[in-house]
C-alpha positions in Angstrom: -17.9 122.2 -5.9 -19.9 118.8 -5.8 -19.7 116.9 -2.6 -18.1 113.3 -3.5 -21.0 110.5 -3.5 -21.2 108.2 -0.2 -19.8 104.8 -0.9 -22.4 102.2 -0.5 -21.1 98.6 1.1 -22.9 95.6 0.9 -22.1 93.1 3.3 -21.2 89.5 1.6 -24.2 86.6 2.0 -24.2 84.3 4.4 -23.5 80.9 3.9 -26.6 78.4 4.5 -26.5 76.2 7.0 -26.9 72.7 5.6 -30.0 71.0 6.2 -30.5 69.0 9.7 -30.7 65.7 8.2 -27.8 66.5 6.7 -25.8 67.2 10.1 -27.6 64.5 12.0 -26.1 62.4 9.2 -22.5 63.2 9.5 -22.8 63.0 13.2 -24.2 59.5 12.8 -21.0 58.6 10.2 -18.7 59.9 12.3 -19.9 58.0 15.6 -20.1 55.1 14.0 -16.7 55.1 12.7 -15.4 56.2 16.0 -17.0 53.0 17.6 -15.9 51.2 14.9 -12.4 52.0 15.6 -12.6 51.7 19.6 -14.1 48.5 19.0 -11.2 47.4 16.5 -8.4 49.1 19.1 -9.9 47.2 22.4 -10.0 43.9 20.6 -6.1 44.5 19.0 -5.2 44.8 22.8 -7.3 42.1 23.9 -5.6 39.8 21.3 -2.2 41.0 22.2 -2.9 40.4 26.2 -5.2 37.3 26.0 -4.0 35.7 23.0 -2.9 32.5 25.1 -5.4 32.4 27.2 -7.9 32.0 24.0 -6.0 29.6 22.7 -5.4 27.5 26.0 -9.4 27.9 26.1 -9.6 26.5 22.2 -7.6 23.6 23.1 -8.9 22.9 26.7 -12.7 22.9 24.8 -12.0 21.0 22.2 -9.9 18.2 23.7 -13.6 18.0 26.3 -15.2 17.0 22.9 -12.8 14.4 21.8 -12.2 11.0 22.8 -8.2 11.1 21.6 -5.8 13.6 21.9 -5.0 17.1 19.4 -1.4 18.4 19.3 -0.5 21.4 17.8 2.7 23.2 17.5 1.8 26.8 18.3 -1.1 29.0 18.1 -1.9 32.7 16.8 -4.8 35.2 17.0 -5.1 37.1 13.7 -7.8 39.9 13.3 -7.0 40.5 9.7 -7.1 36.8 8.1 -11.1 36.8 8.1 -12.0 40.3 8.7 -14.6 40.9 10.2 -14.4 37.5 12.2 -11.2 36.8 14.6 -9.5 33.6 13.3 -7.7 32.0 16.1 -5.0 29.4 13.6 -3.5 26.0 15.1 -0.6 25.3 13.0 1.5 22.0 13.0 -2.0 20.1 13.7 -2.2 16.1 14.3 -5.6 14.8 15.5 -5.2 10.8 17.1 -8.2 8.4 15.7 -9.5 5.7 17.6 -7.4 3.0 16.6 -3.9 4.3 17.9 -3.5 6.1 15.3 -3.3 9.3 13.0 -7.1 10.8 11.7 -5.8 14.3 10.9 -2.6 16.4 9.9 -2.6 19.9 9.0 -0.4 22.8 8.6 -3.0 24.9 9.6 -6.4 24.4 11.5 -8.2 28.0 11.5 -11.8 29.1 13.9 -13.4 31.7 13.3 -15.6 34.0 15.3 -17.5 37.4 15.5 -15.3 40.3 16.1 -17.3 41.1 19.2 -17.4 37.9 21.4 -13.5 39.2 21.9 -15.1 41.4 24.0 -18.1 39.5 26.2 -17.4 36.6 28.6 -17.9 34.1 26.2 -16.5 33.5 23.0 -18.3 31.4 20.5 -16.5 29.5 17.0 -19.0 28.8 14.2 -16.7 27.6 11.3 -13.1 25.9 10.6 -11.2 25.9 7.8 -8.3 23.2 7.3 -5.8 23.4 5.3 -2.8 22.0 3.8 -2.3 18.1 5.1 -4.1 14.7 5.1 -7.6 13.2 6.1 -6.7 9.4 7.2 -10.3 7.3 7.0 -10.4 4.2 8.0 -13.0 1.2 8.5 -11.0 -2.0 9.9 -12.1 -5.9 9.6 -14.8 -5.4 12.6 -16.8 -2.5 11.4 -14.7 0.0 13.3 -14.4 3.2 12.7 -11.4 5.3 13.5 -13.2 8.3 13.2 -15.1 7.6 16.2 -13.7 10.4 18.1 -16.5 12.4 19.6 -17.3 12.6 23.2 -21.3 11.2 23.1 -23.8 14.0 23.4 -25.2 12.6 27.3 -21.3 12.7 28.3 -20.6 16.5 27.4 -24.0 17.9 28.7 -23.2 16.4 32.0 -19.5 18.3 32.3 -20.4 21.6 34.1 -20.2 24.8 31.8 -18.0 28.0 33.7 -18.4 31.5 33.1 -16.5 32.7 30.2 -16.3 28.9 28.5 -15.4 29.2 24.9 -18.3 27.5 23.1 -17.3 25.2 19.6 -21.3 25.2 17.8 -19.7 24.2 14.6 -21.7 25.7 11.6 -19.5 25.6 8.9 -16.6 23.3 8.0 -14.0 23.8 5.0 -11.0 21.8 3.7 -8.5 23.5 1.3 -5.4 21.2 -0.4 -6.1 18.2 1.5 -5.1 14.6 0.6 -8.3 12.7 2.0 -7.0 8.6 2.3 -10.2 6.3 3.2 -9.7 2.2 3.7 -11.5 -0.4 4.3 -10.8 -2.9 5.3 -14.0 -5.0 5.5 -15.0 -4.7 2.4 -10.8 -4.4 0.3 -11.8 -0.6 -0.6 -9.4 2.1 -0.8 -9.8 6.0 -2.3 -7.3 8.6 -2.4 -8.7 11.9 -3.5 -7.2 15.1 -3.6 -9.4 17.9 -2.2 -8.8 21.0 -3.8 -11.6 22.7 -2.1 -14.7 21.6 -0.1 -17.1 23.0 2.1 -20.0 21.7 4.4 -22.3 24.0 6.3 -24.9 22.4 8.7 -25.6 22.4 12.3 -23.3 20.1 13.6 -23.1 20.3 16.8 -26.6 18.5 16.6 -27.4 15.3 16.3 -29.6 15.5 13.5 -29.8 18.1 10.4 -29.6 18.9 7.1 -26.3 19.5 5.7 -25.6 20.9 2.2 -22.0 20.8 0.4 -20.2 21.7 -2.6 -16.6 20.4 -3.1 -13.7 20.4 -6.1 -12.0 17.3 -5.6 -9.1 14.9 -7.7 -9.7 11.4 -7.9 -6.0 9.7 -7.4 -8.1 6.2 -7.9 -10.9 4.0 -6.2 -9.8 1.1 -5.9 -11.7 -2.2 -4.7 -12.2 -5.8 -5.5 -12.3 -5.7 -9.3 -9.9 -3.2 -9.9 -9.1 0.5 -9.8 -11.7 3.1 -11.2 -11.9 7.1 -11.5 -8.4 7.0 -12.2 -6.9 10.9 -12.3 -10.0 11.9 -12.9 -12.0 15.4 -11.6 -14.6 15.3 -9.7 -17.3 18.5 -8.4 -20.4 17.7 -6.5 -23.3 19.8 -5.1 -25.6 18.1 -2.0 -27.9 18.7 -0.2 -28.6 15.7 2.5 -30.1 14.7 6.1 -27.6 13.7 8.7 -28.9 11.4 11.2 -25.6 10.7 13.5 -27.4 8.7 16.1 -28.5 6.1 13.8 -25.9 6.6 11.1 -28.2 7.2 8.2 -27.3 9.8 5.5 -30.5 10.6 3.5 -29.1 12.1 -0.1 -32.1 14.7 -1.1 -30.1 15.7 -4.3 -26.6 15.4 -5.2 -24.9 17.0 -8.9 -21.7 14.9 -9.4 -19.9 15.9 -12.3 -17.2 12.9 -13.5 -14.5 14.9 -15.6 -17.1 16.1 -18.3 -19.8 14.3 -17.6 -22.6 15.1 -14.9 -24.8 12.6 -12.9 -28.2 13.1 -10.7 -27.7 10.7 -7.3 -30.2 10.7 -4.6 -31.1 8.2 -2.2 -29.7 6.8 1.9 -26.4 5.2 3.4 -27.3 3.9 7.0 -24.8 2.0 8.9 -25.8 -0.7 11.7 -22.8 -2.7 13.1 -20.4 -3.7 10.8 -22.8 -3.3 7.8 -24.1 -0.3 5.7 -27.0 -0.7 4.0 -27.3 1.2 0.4 -30.6 2.3 -1.4 -28.8 5.3 -4.4 -29.6 5.6 -7.3 -27.5 7.5 -10.2 -28.5 8.4 -13.3 -26.8 10.2 -15.9 -27.9 14.3 -16.7 -25.9 14.7 -19.8 -25.2 11.5 -21.4 -22.7 9.9 -23.8 -20.3 6.8 -24.1 -17.7 8.8 -22.2 -20.0 8.3 -19.1 -19.9 4.8 -19.0 -15.9 4.4 -20.1 -15.3 6.9 -17.4 -16.6 4.3 -14.9 -14.5 1.8 -15.8 -11.9 -0.4 -14.3 -8.3 1.0 -14.9 -7.2 -2.0 -17.1 -9.8 -1.3 -19.9 -9.6 3.0 -19.9 -6.6 3.2 -21.9 -8.4 0.9 -25.0 -11.8 2.5 -24.5 -10.5 6.1 -23.6 -10.2 7.8 -26.9 -14.2 6.5 -27.7 -16.6 10.3 -28.0 -20.5 9.6 -29.2 -23.2 11.8 -30.2 -27.1 10.8 -29.8 -29.7 10.6 -27.7 -27.8 8.5 -24.5 -29.2 7.5 -21.5 -27.6 5.9 -18.1 -29.4 5.1 -15.1 -27.2 2.8 -12.1 -28.5 1.7 -8.5 -26.9 0.0 -5.7 -29.3 -1.5 -3.3 -29.1 -4.0 -0.4 -26.0 -4.5 2.6 -22.2 -4.2 2.6 -20.2 -6.2 4.5 -17.3 -8.5 4.7 -18.4 -11.6 2.6 -21.6 -9.7 0.8 -21.7 -6.7 -1.8 -25.1 -4.7 -2.7 -27.3 -5.1 -5.4 -25.5 -3.4 -8.6 -27.0 -3.0 -12.0 -26.3 -0.4 -14.7 -28.5 0.4 -17.5 -27.2 2.1 -20.7 -28.0 2.9 -24.2 -27.8 4.7 -27.2 -30.6 5.5 -30.1 -29.8 7.8 -33.1 -25.9 7.8 -32.2 -22.2 8.5 -33.5 -19.6 6.8 -32.3 -16.1 7.6 -33.5 -12.4 7.2 -32.5 -9.1 8.4 -33.9 -8.5 4.7 -34.8 -11.6 4.4 -37.1 -11.5 6.2 -40.2 -15.3 6.4 -40.6 -17.1 7.3 -37.3 -19.8 4.5 -36.7 -23.3 5.9 -37.7 -26.6 5.4 -37.2 -25.8 3.5 -33.9 -28.3 2.0 -31.4 -28.1 -0.5 -28.7 -29.0 -1.4 -25.1 -26.5 -2.5 -22.5 -26.5 -3.8 -19.3 -24.0 -4.7 -16.2 -25.2 -6.5 -13.5 -23.5 -8.2 -10.5 -26.3 -11.2 -10.3 -28.2 -13.0 -7.9 -25.2 -14.2 -5.2 -23.8 -10.5 -6.2 -20.0 -11.1 -7.1 -17.5 -11.5 -9.9 -18.7 -15.2 -10.4 -22.2 -13.9 -11.1 -22.0 -10.8 -13.3 -23.0 -10.2 -16.3 -22.2 -7.3 -19.2 -24.2 -7.3 -22.3 -25.1 -5.4 -25.4 -28.4 -6.7 -27.6 -30.0 -4.9 -30.3 -26.6 -3.5 -31.7 -26.9 -1.5 -35.2 -24.6 0.8 -36.8 -23.1 1.9 -40.4 -19.6 1.9 -40.9 -18.9 3.4 -44.7 -22.3 2.8 -45.5 -21.8 -0.9 -44.5 -24.9 -1.9 -41.8 -23.5 -4.7 -38.9 -25.6 -6.2 -36.1 -24.4 -7.9 -33.6 -24.9 -8.6 -29.8 -23.0 -9.8 -26.6 -22.4 -11.4 -23.4 -19.2 -11.4 -21.2 -20.3 -12.9 -18.0 -18.5 -14.4 -15.3 -16.0 -12.2 -14.7 -14.4 -14.1 -12.6 -12.8 -16.3 -15.3 -14.4 -14.1 -17.9 -16.6 -16.4 -20.8 -17.8 -14.5 -24.2 -20.9 -15.5 -25.8 -20.7 -13.7 -29.5 -22.9 -12.7 -32.6 -21.7 -10.9 -34.8 -22.8 -9.5 -38.6 -21.5 -7.0 -41.1 -19.6 -6.1 -43.9 -15.9 -4.2 -42.6 -13.5 -2.0 -44.4 -10.0 -3.4 -43.0 -8.9 0.3 -43.7 -11.8 1.6 -41.5 -11.1 -1.0 -38.3 -7.6 -2.3 -38.6 -6.5 1.1 -35.6 -9.1 -1.3 -33.4 -6.9 -4.7 -33.1 -4.5 -2.4 -31.6 -1.5 -4.2 -32.6 1.2 -1.4 -32.8 2.8 -3.5 -35.7 0.4 -3.2 -38.3 0.6 -0.4 -40.1 -2.0 -0.3 -42.3 -4.7 -2.2 -44.3 -7.3 -2.8 -47.1 -10.1 -4.6 -48.7 -12.8 -6.0 -47.4 -14.2 -8.9 -44.9 -18.2 -10.1 -44.7 -18.9 -11.5 -41.8 -22.0 -13.7 -42.1 -23.3 -15.1 -38.7 -20.4 -15.5 -36.8 -20.9 -17.1 -33.4 -18.4 -17.5 -30.5 -19.1 -18.5 -27.4 -16.1 -19.5 -25.0 -14.0 -18.6 -22.2 -11.5 -15.8 -23.1 -8.7 -17.5 -21.6 -8.9 -20.2 -24.5 -9.6 -17.8 -27.1 -6.3 -15.9 -26.8 -4.2 -19.0 -26.2 -3.3 -21.0 -29.5 -2.9 -24.3 -27.9 -6.8 -23.7 -26.2 -8.5 -22.5 -29.1 -9.8 -25.7 -30.0 -12.3 -25.4 -26.6 -13.9 -22.4 -28.4 -17.4 -23.1 -29.9 -17.3 -21.2 -33.7 -19.6 -21.0 -36.1 -20.4 -18.5 -39.2 -18.2 -17.5 -42.2 -15.8 -15.3 -43.1 -15.4 -14.1 -47.1 -12.1 -11.8 -47.9 -12.1 -9.6 -50.6 -9.2 -7.6 -52.1 -8.0 -8.2 -47.9 -4.6 -6.8 -47.1 -3.1 -6.0 -43.6 0.4 -4.2 -44.1 3.0 -5.1 -41.0 6.0 -2.7 -40.4 8.2 -5.8 -42.1 6.2 -7.7 -44.3 2.3 -7.8 -45.9 -0.7 -10.5 -45.0 -3.1 -10.9 -48.7 -5.9 -12.7 -49.5 -7.2 -11.8 -52.7 -10.1 -13.9 -52.4 -11.5 -16.5 -50.3 -13.9 -18.4 -47.9 -13.4 -19.3 -43.9 -16.1 -21.7 -42.6 
């Protein structure tokens, strides 16, 4: 009888320990997570117990830097809205201006500071977000500014600091969904813009600093003595400038400005002294077109020109140089031109091709409407394979006068839409314009009783010309008018 074999028992393999570096990393992760939760819980406790005290400290510090009063409906601390920063939210905010009026109204003003600063003796505020409200900026006839509300730096420096003071040292300011209303009584100017989103960054606590800013805006209007401009236009900008608050000087190193679909480059300086503001600015179109000029025209001309479009080599520059006071304007000059271009409009049956011209606007030596000049010279173009040439000067914009020279063969069916007369429903035939010259006041040209005061020369030759009105036709088979 065989003896049974003794079973062999094999021990299971022991699990291998993870490498030391992995164990250390795991412990560090847990340590950081625990520390973060500890800080977060401590901050929540501090926020819950000291919300009122922090709010009072914040308002006290703000009012110490103001010469006017800041009124607040309510206050709250939020750890989630701007995490990892703490948001100190002021609700229903009203800030008085320097002229017994209102500078700012906002549903919310939110100051942001670091989470860890809640655990320190000093809370340092570095940014502010202002939402849903209106900013009212005004300069009166004497040049006084309603936004001159900050306590002088010297006076602030003399105020002793206590341990635990809340420090405001802004490095970023942001506006969202704000209405900007600017009124300059001295220069008879008014601006109303909707600020969708605007951010400015810089050392705002210093008297001189470099600032960068980007914004997305909607212009309701810019009203000047000559009329309303930029009516209903979207605007964006991206700029870098040097700010000298002590000398009230702003040096624009580079600003990319977009008005509707047109992009401009702006640079120069703006400086204020007393009741005068000194301008030295230059604006250049990066992506030029006829629309660049049209978008800058006063409101009363936009309805007629707004549907004109162009292609070709377009150049545009504008400058403003000199002082602005209650009775003095800076020198303004705008130059523009088109080469190898094409101009089209829904009111033209065919596009105007091979277009070239040079344009100029200036407010003249006396820098006012009575010395202003708008001119187009060396105009050439081809419409429906017919050449036309001309030039014109529109001067004394206070009581406009026109000096026009024009020659060309015009097809009435191509151009009748430009007459802008709704009762004209169609046209046909041709009019040859030979050395037409008109000179006189515009108000005389549109008044039958005063038309005799207008100097006119040249000839018009008609060939089967016809204008169709809603209830009749005007036909000139052939003939000549001298």
